[in-house]
C-alpha positions in Angstrom: 3.9 14.4 -35.2 2.0 11.4 -35.6 -1.6 11.3 -36.8 -3.9 11.9 -33.5 -7.2 12.2 -35.3 -8.3 8.7 -34.5 -7.4 8.8 -31.0 -9.4 12.6 -30.5 -12.7 13.0 -29.6 -15.4 13.2 -32.5 -17.6 15.8 -30.7 -14.8 18.0 -29.9 -14.3 19.1 -26.2 -16.6 21.0 -23.6 -15.8 24.1 -21.8 -14.8 22.9 -18.2 -17.1 25.1 -16.0 -15.6 27.3 -13.3 -16.3 24.7 -10.4 -14.7 21.7 -12.7 -11.3 24.2 -13.3 -11.2 24.9 -9.6 -11.2 21.0 -8.3 -8.6 20.6 -11.4 -6.1 22.9 -9.6 -7.6 22.3 -6.2 -7.5 18.6 -5.6 -4.0 18.1 -6.8 -2.6 21.1 -4.6 -4.1 20.1 -1.7 -3.2 16.0 -2.4 0.4 16.9 -2.5 0.4 19.4 0.3 -1.2 16.5 2.7 1.3 14.1 1.2 3.9 15.9 1.9 3.2 17.4 5.2 2.2 13.8 6.6 5.0 12.5 5.1 7.5 15.0 7.3 5.4 14.1 10.6 5.6 10.3 9.8 9.6 10.5 9.1 10.1 12.4 12.4 8.3 10.4 14.5 9.6 7.2 12.8 13.1 8.2 14.5 11.9 7.6 18.1 8.9 5.3 17.4 9.9 1.3 17.6 5.9 1.1 16.2 6.6 3.0 13.4 10.2 1.4 12.6 8.7 -2.2 12.1 6.9 -1.3 9.2 8.0 -1.1 5.6 8.8 2.5 5.5 10.2 2.5 1.8 7.2 0.8 0.5 4.8 3.2 2.7 6.5 6.1 0.8 6.1 4.2 -2.7 2.1 4.1 -2.0 2.1 7.8 -1.0 4.1 8.6 -4.4 1.5 6.5 -6.4 -1.1 9.0 -4.9 0.7 12.1 -5.7 1.0 10.6 -9.3 -2.5 10.0 -9.7 -3.2 13.6 -8.6 -1.7 15.1 -11.6 -4.5 13.7 -13.7 -7.3 16.0 -12.6 -5.0 19.2 -13.9 -6.3 18.2 -17.4 -9.6 19.9 -16.3 -7.5 23.1 -15.2 -5.6 23.6 -18.4 -8.2 21.9 -20.8 -8.5 18.4 -21.8 -7.8 19.2 -25.4 -4.1 20.7 -24.2 -3.3 17.7 -21.8 -0.4 15.1 -23.0 -2.3 11.7 -24.6 0.6 10.0 -23.1 -0.2 10.8 -19.5 -3.8 10.0 -20.0 -2.4 6.6 -20.4 0.4 6.4 -18.2 -1.0 8.4 -15.0 -3.5 5.4 -13.9 -1.5 2.5 -14.7 2.1 3.9 -12.7 -0.5 5.1 -10.2 -2.0 2.4 -9.6 1.0 0.1 -9.6 2.9 2.2 -6.8 0.1 2.9 -4.7 -1.6 -0.9 -4.7 1.3 -3.3 -5.1 3.5 -2.1 -2.3 0.3 -2.5 -0.2 0.4 -6.3 -1.7 4.0 -6.6 -1.1 3.8 -5.5 2.6 1.1 -8.2 3.5 2.7 -11.0 1.5 6.0 -10.1 3.5 4.3 -9.8 6.8 3.0 -13.4 6.0 6.6 -14.9 5.2 8.1 -13.0 8.2 5.8 -15.2 10.4 6.8 -18.3 8.3 10.4 -17.4 8.5 10.0 -17.1 12.6 8.4 -20.4 12.7 10.8 -22.1 10.7 13.4 -20.4 13.1 12.3 -21.9 15.9 11.5 -25.3 14.1 15.1 -25.4 13.5 16.3 -24.6 16.5 14.3 -27.2 18.1 15.7 -30.0 15.9 19.2 -28.6 16.6 18.6 -29.1 20.2 16.8 -32.5 19.5 19.7 -33.7 17.6 22.5 -32.5 20.4 20.7 -34.0 23.0 19.8 -37.4 21.1 21.5 -40.6 22.8 20.4 -43.1 20.2 22.9 -43.7 17.1 22.5 -45.0 13.9 19.3 -45.0 11.9 17.7 -42.8 14.6 20.6 -40.2 14.2 21.0 -40.2 10.7 16.9 -39.8 10.2 17.3 -36.6 12.7 20.1 -35.2 10.6 18.1 -35.1 7.1 15.4 -34.0 9.1 17.6 -31.0 10.3 19.0 -30.8 6.9 15.9 -30.4 5.5 14.8 -27.5 8.0 17.6 -25.5 7.5 16.8 -25.6 3.6 13.4 -24.3 4.6 14.9 -21.9 6.5 16.9 -20.3 4.0 14.0 -20.3 1.7 12.1 -18.7 4.3 14.8 -15.8 5.1 15.1 -15.0 1.4 11.4 -14.6 1.2 11.2 -12.3 4.4 13.8 -10.1 3.2 13.6 -6.8 2.3 15.4 -7.2 -1.2 13.0 -9.9 -2.2 9.8 -7.2 -1.1 11.4 -4.3 -3.5 12.4 -6.5 -6.4 8.8 -7.6 -6.6 7.6 -4.0 -6.4 10.2 -3.1 -8.9 9.0 -5.7 -11.5 5.3 -5.2 -10.9 5.9 -1.6 -11.6 8.0 -2.1 -14.6 5.2 -4.2 -15.8 2.6 -1.5 -15.5 4.9 1.1 -17.0 5.7 -1.3 -20.2 1.9 -1.9 -20.6 1.0 1.7 -20.6 4.0 2.6 -22.6 2.7 0.2 -25.4 -1.0 1.2 -25.1 0.3 4.8 -25.6 3.0 4.4 -28.1 1.0 5.9 -31.3 0.0 9.0 -28.8 3.2 9.9 -27.8 3.1 13.6 -29.8 -0.7 14.0 -29.1 -2.6 16.0 -27.2 -6.4 15.8 -26.0 -6.6 12.2 -26.1 -9.6 10.3 -24.2 -9.2 7.0 -22.7 -10.2 4.4 -25.3 -12.3 1.1 -24.8 -9.1 -1.1 -24.9 -7.4 1.1 -22.5 -10.3 1.2 -20.1 -10.5 -2.6 -20.0 -7.0 -3.0 -19.8 -7.2 -0.7 -16.3 -10.0 -3.0 -15.3 -7.9 -6.6 -15.9 -4.9 -4.9 -13.9 -7.1 -3.6 -11.2 -8.7 -7.0 -11.1 -4.9 -8.6 -10.6 -4.2 -6.6 -7.8 -7.0 -7.3 -6.4 -7.0 -10.8 -6.4 -3.6 -10.5 -5.2 -4.4 -8.5 -2.1 -7.1 -11.0 -1.5 -4.7 -13.9 -1.3 -2.3 -12.0 0.6 -5.1 -10.9 3.3 -6.1 -14.6 3.4 -3.0 -15.9 4.1 -2.7 -13.8 7.1 -6.2 -13.9 8.3 -5.6 -16.3 11.1 -2.3 -14.7 11.8 -1.4 -12.2 15.3 -1.3 -9.0 14.4 0.0 -6.9 17.2 1.2 -4.0 14.8 -2.2 -3.6 13.2 -0.4 -4.4 9.3 -3.4 -6.4 8.5 -6.0 -4.0 9.4 -4.1 -1.4 8.0 -3.8 -3.5 4.4 -7.6 -4.4 4.9 -8.8 -0.7 5.6 -6.3 0.5 2.4 -7.9 -2.1 0.0 -11.5 -1.3 1.1 -11.2 2.4 0.9 -9.2 2.2 -2.5 -11.3 -0.6 -4.2 -14.5 1.5 -3.2 -13.3 4.4 -5.0 -11.6 2.7 -8.0 -15.0 1.0 -8.7 -17.2 3.8 -8.1 -14.8 6.1 -10.2 -14.9 3.5 -13.2 -18.8 3.0 -13.2 -19.4 6.7 -12.9 -17.3 7.2 -15.9 -18.5 4.5 -17.9 -22.2 5.5 -17.6 -21.7 9.5 -17.0 -24.8 10.2 -15.5 -26.5 13.2 -16.7 -23.5 13.8 -19.1 -21.5 15.9 -16.1 -18.2 14.5 -17.5 -19.0 15.1 -21.2 -20.4 18.5 -20.8 -17.2 19.6 -18.4 -19.3 20.1 -15.5 -17.2 17.2 -13.7 -14.4 14.9 -14.2 -14.9 11.5 -12.0 -11.6 10.6 -11.2 -11.6 13.2 -8.3 -13.5 10.2 -6.3 -10.9 8.2 -6.8 -8.3 10.9 -5.8 -10.2 11.9 -2.9 -10.5 8.3 -1.7 -6.8 7.6 -2.0 -6.7 11.1 0.4 -8.3 8.8 2.8 -5.8 6.0 2.3 -2.9 8.3 2.9 -5.0 9.2 6.4 -4.7 5.5 6.9 -0.9 5.1 5.5 0.5 7.8 7.8 -1.6 10.4 10.2 -3.5 7.3 11.2 -0.4 5.2 12.2 1.3 8.3 13.7 -1.6 8.5 16.2 -1.5 4.7 16.9 2.1 4.8 18.0 1.4 7.8 20.4 -1.1 5.9 21.8 0.9 2.8 22.2 3.4 5.1 23.9 0.7 6.6 26.5 -0.6 2.9 27.1 2.9 1.4 28.0 3.6 5.0 30.2 0.0 4.4 31.6 0.8 0.7 32.4 4.1 1.5 34.0 2.6 4.1 36.1 0.1 1.7 37.0 2.8 -0.8 38.0 4.8 1.5 40.1 1.8 2.9 42.2 0.7 -1.1 42.5 4.3 -1.4 43.7 4.3 1.3 46.2 1.0 0.3 47.5 2.6 -3.1 48.2 5.4 -1.6 50.0 3.2 0.4 52.1 1.1 -1.9 53.3 4.3 -4.3 53.9 5.8 -1.3 56.1 2.5 -1.0 58.2 2.6 -4.5 58.6 5.9 -4.7 59.7 5.3 -1.6 61.8 2.7 -3.6 63.6 
């Protein structure tokens, strides 16, 4: 056993209130149930919806899994802070942040790269047609060939960046970075129970969150003027507004702890972040199911309207011919 005393709170542990204990078990169970049910409905709808099939389902599921990981943290208020493993205190914030937030960043970047790939594809097709139809030879033909070769190199690069393999590789590398950072911070606490987050760990989380938010802002800036027929840009923006608000509010209130409610065991400020991510889960799946069904109804209504319009035109033609 390692010496854990330096990581434990000097003032001891408060006795959690009944309300705090209730929240500590209710929020995880509700979160896991909500994610499970919404995932089942999402995957069922995904089988027949072209709208949902065009989204990055694997990354969406990764974000939902990250929400489930974060929901473990409130259990420390139910079982007692002195019984909660220190390694989980360090791992959960980093791992859940990496699993939830970075897939959203990757989706924004992947969306941008897909648009760039389609543009490069159109450019290469145009270059091929131009070279094939060109009658002038010699220097002009050589120049066009060089342009086409350069265009094909750009196309191959764009195709790789737009591939799912690159998206999943980015997600894996970033998640591993978060896990390694958390393990380094918790290496002296593996056998300990009842630790609180130290100041270094707190600021490390702030730095990692800032990196994520900066990357997300870059991704959103890249696609801000791009078309958004699938609503992916709006979805990513909503996820980061809700997640950022919940994270900042959680960190600020945890650092100042108004009326010492967390120190006295009456409340755990992490509940705010969990509830914010429940809102994010709503945006990830139930809202997209609603949008998919709304699109189907819109297309069906449009089809019926076109059919009715055609029938009216045929009736008017019949009356004209009869007259």
